[in-house]
C-alpha positions in Angstrom: 28.5 -6.7 -13.3 27.5 -6.9 -10.2 24.5 -9.9 -9.4 22.1 -10.7 -6.8 22.8 -12.4 -4.2 21.6 -16.4 -4.1 18.3 -16.8 -2.5 18.3 -19.7 -0.2 17.7 -23.2 -1.8 15.1 -23.9 0.5 13.5 -22.3 3.2 14.8 -19.2 5.4 16.2 -20.3 8.6 17.0 -16.6 8.8 15.1 -13.3 8.5 15.9 -9.7 8.2 12.9 -7.5 7.9 12.6 -4.4 5.7 9.7 -2.7 6.9 8.0 1.5 8.0 4.4 2.5 7.8 1.2 0.3 9.8 0.4 -2.2 7.3 4.1 -3.8 7.1 3.3 -4.9 11.2 0.5 -7.3 10.6 3.3 -9.3 8.2 6.2 -8.7 10.9 3.8 -10.4 13.6 2.8 -12.9 10.9 6.0 -14.3 10.6 7.2 -13.9 14.1 3.9 -16.0 15.4 5.5 -18.9 12.8 8.3 -19.6 14.6 10.6 -17.7 11.7 13.6 -16.2 13.3 13.8 -12.3 12.8 17.3 -11.8 13.4 17.1 -8.2 12.1 14.6 -5.6 11.6 15.1 -2.1 9.2 12.8 0.8 9.3 13.2 4.0 7.8 14.4 7.2 10.7 12.5 8.1 13.0 10.0 11.6 11.9 9.0 14.3 13.7 5.9 15.0 14.1 2.9 17.7 15.3 3.4 20.8 16.9 5.6 20.0 19.2 8.0 18.8 16.5 8.2 15.3 18.6 10.3 12.7 17.4 8.0 9.8 16.7 8.6 6.1 16.2 7.1 4.1 12.8 4.6 1.7 13.5 7.3 -1.3 12.6 9.9 -0.4 15.2 7.2 0.0 17.9 5.8 -3.9 17.2 9.9 -4.8 16.5 10.8 -3.8 20.2 7.5 -5.2 21.8 8.4 -8.2 19.8 12.1 -8.0 21.9 13.4 -7.7 17.9 16.9 -5.8 17.6 16.1 -2.8 15.5 18.4 -0.5 13.2 17.9 1.7 11.0 21.0 1.4 8.8 21.1 -0.9 5.8 24.5 -1.2 6.4 23.5 -3.3 9.7 22.0 -5.6 7.2 24.4 -6.6 5.2 26.7 -7.1 8.2 24.9 -9.8 9.6 25.1 -11.8 6.8 27.2 -14.8 6.9 28.7 -17.4 4.6 25.6 -19.9 4.9 22.8 -19.8 2.5 19.6 -19.7 5.1 19.2 -16.0 5.1 16.3 -14.4 3.4 15.2 -10.7 3.7 11.7 -9.7 3.4 10.2 -6.2 2.5 7.3 -4.7 2.8 6.2 -1.6 2.2 10.2 -0.4 3.8 10.1 3.2 1.5 13.2 3.8 -0.4 14.7 2.2 -3.3 17.4 -0.7 -1.8 20.6 0.0 -4.0 22.7 -3.2 -5.6 25.0 -2.3 -3.0 22.6 -4.0 -0.2 21.3 -6.3 -2.7 24.4 -8.0 -4.0 24.8 -9.3 -0.5 21.4 -9.6 1.0 19.1 -11.7 -1.1 15.1 -10.2 -0.9 11.5 -10.7 -1.6 8.8 -8.4 -1.1 5.2 -8.4 -1.0 3.7 -6.1 -3.3 -0.4 -5.0 -3.6 -1.0 -5.7 -7.0 -1.1 -8.1 -9.7 2.2 -7.3 -11.4 3.5 -5.9 -13.7 -0.1 -3.8 -13.5 0.4 -1.1 -10.8 4.7 -1.1 -10.5 5.3 1.7 -7.3 4.1 3.3 -4.2 0.4 3.0 -4.6 -0.7 0.4 -6.5 -4.0 0.4 -4.1 -4.9 3.6 -4.7 -4.1 3.1 -8.1 -6.5 0.2 -8.8 -9.3 1.9 -7.3 -9.5 5.0 -9.6 -8.7 3.2 -12.4 -12.1 1.2 -11.9 -10.3 -2.2 -11.9 -12.9 -4.9 -11.9 -9.7 -7.0 -9.7 -6.7 -6.9 -8.3 -4.2 -9.0 -5.6 -0.7 -10.0 -4.1 2.3 -10.7 -5.4 5.3 -12.5 -3.6 8.3 -11.2 -5.7 11.8 -11.2 -5.6 13.5 -7.6 -5.3 16.1 -6.5 -8.0 17.0 -2.8 -8.3 14.5 -1.8 -11.1 11.3 -0.7 -9.2 9.4 -3.7 -9.3 10.4 -5.9 -11.3 11.7 -8.8 -10.1 10.4 -12.6 -10.9 7.3 -13.3 -9.2 6.6 -16.7 -7.3 3.3 -16.5 -5.8 0.4 -14.2 -6.3 -3.3 -14.2 -5.2 -5.8 -12.8 -6.6 -9.2 -11.0 -5.3 -12.4 -8.9 -6.3 -12.3 -5.2 -5.8 -15.7 -4.8 -5.0 -17.5 -1.5 -5.7 -17.9 -0.1 -2.5 -14.7 -1.0 -1.5 -12.4 1.8 0.3 -8.9 2.3 0.9 -9.1 0.9 3.7 -11.0 -2.2 3.3 -9.2 -3.7 0.0 -5.7 -2.5 1.6 -7.0 -5.2 5.0 -8.3 -7.8 2.7 -5.2 -7.4 0.4 -3.1 -7.9 3.5 -4.9 -10.5 4.7 -4.6 -12.9 2.0 -1.0 -11.6 2.0 0.0 -13.4 5.0 -0.4 -16.9 4.8 1.4 -16.7 1.4 4.2 -14.8 2.6 5.0 -17.6 5.8 4.5 -20.2 3.2 7.5 -18.6 0.8 9.5 -18.3 3.6 9.1 -21.2 5.6 8.7 -23.6 2.8 10.9 -22.1 0.1 10.1 -19.6 -3.2 9.9 -22.3 -6.1 11.1 -21.3 -9.5 10.1 -17.8 -9.9 8.1 -16.1 -13.1 9.3 -13.3 -15.0 6.5 -11.1 -15.3 4.8 -10.6 -19.1 2.4 -8.0 -19.9 2.3 -3.9 -20.1 3.4 -2.4 -16.6 1.8 0.7 -15.3 3.2 2.4 -12.7 1.2 3.7 -9.5 2.9 7.0 -8.5 2.5 8.4 -5.8 -1.1 10.2 -5.2 -0.5 14.1 -5.2 -2.8 16.6 -3.1 -3.8 18.2 -6.3 -5.9 14.7 -7.1 -7.7 14.9 -4.3 -9.7 17.7 -5.4 -12.8 16.9 -6.5 -14.3 17.7 -10.6 -17.3 18.2 -10.3 -18.1 17.6 -14.6 -15.8 14.2 -13.7 -19.0 11.5 -13.9 -20.4 10.4 -10.7 -18.5 6.9 -10.9 -14.7 8.5 -11.5 -16.0 10.8 -8.3 -17.3 8.2 -6.2 -13.8 6.5 -6.9 -11.8 9.3 -6.1 -13.8 9.4 -3.1 -13.5 6.2 -1.9 -9.5 6.3 -1.4 -10.2 8.9 1.3 -9.0 12.5 1.6 -11.0 14.2 -1.3 -12.3 17.5 -0.5 -13.9 20.5 -2.3 -14.8 24.0 -1.7 -18.0 25.5 -0.7 -18.4 28.8 -0.1 -14.3 29.5 0.2 -14.2 27.0 2.2 -12.6 23.5 2.1 -14.8 20.5 3.3 -13.6 17.1 3.1 -15.7 14.9 1.6 -15.5 11.7 4.3 -18.1 8.8 2.4 -20.3 9.1 -0.3 -22.5 6.5 -3.2 -23.7 7.1 -6.6 -26.5 9.3 -5.9 -30.5 8.3 -7.4 -30.1 11.6 -9.8 -28.6 9.6 -12.7 -29.4 12.6 -15.5 -26.6 15.1 -16.8 -26.6 18.6 -15.1 -25.3 21.4 -17.1 -24.6 23.2 -13.8 -22.1 20.9 -12.1 -21.2 21.1 -8.4 -25.1 21.9 -7.9 -26.2 21.0 -4.9 -30.0 19.5 -4.4 -31.3 19.1 -1.0 -32.9 16.0 -0.4 -33.5 15.9 3.5 -32.3 17.4 7.0 -29.6 14.9 6.6 -29.0 13.8 3.1 -28.0 15.8 0.1 -26.7 15.2 -3.3 -24.4 17.3 -6.0 -24.7 17.4 -9.4 -22.1 15.7 -11.6 -20.7 15.5 -15.0 -23.0 12.6 -15.6 -25.4 11.2 -12.3 -25.0 12.6 -9.0 -23.2 12.2 -6.0 -24.6 11.5 -2.2 -23.0 13.1 0.4 -23.1 10.7 3.6 -20.1 12.4 5.3 -18.4 15.5 5.0 -15.7 17.1 7.5 -15.6 20.9 7.7 -11.8 22.8 7.5 -11.3 22.8 10.6 -13.1 20.7 12.4 -12.8 17.3 13.6 -15.2 14.3 13.1 
């Protein structure tokens, strides 16, 4: 039976960093700033974007190149870098792909995960925590194993989710909290890990269909949906993106869900299954903010 590569006994002196999107840039910069030796950065391949179908490098690749670090898109390069010494550690932050046992058996890895495991394993832990109305969330430094987000946890920090938190604001707070946690784990050692306990909940990626507002839901449910970004509705056959909103003053239950009540030139409320939503900023289809 193939086993995981051994983690460093103390702090790691050599780092291979695995990350792709913007949220993975700050941890990379924090490791470099702390004096950690990042020998290689592995990212997902460049993608084609926009009308011109131009190739675009991911944020981590751009940052790594700015820092003068070696970059690769091949996991085999990480395997090739491992020597006989037990001082190398892989650090994974939103890499974007499951890492196979062929690699994990050679490269010991930890992951920064933005939830309190085992709640919200998977791709969209911050979004799902907001949608579910969770009162708290947090960050875990955990071991990467073959099964998704099921490794032992070495350290964690908990924080409240405010009723005003958006996806962006909560992500930023979690990211800020993760940096000292990660640097300490890499430089000073991981210590003893703790197996995850309790019921696991999975945070599947948000589907586009989930972002369409159902006005028969409660105002609280709709407010949470708007706060993760991308929520939309249709008015007169035209798609309208709801950029910013808040719970409305009208707490009565309306029989006409989605009915619009004009409050002033700059404010309107929409009736929901229970309560109302006050629209603050909207974006009509085809327009820009």
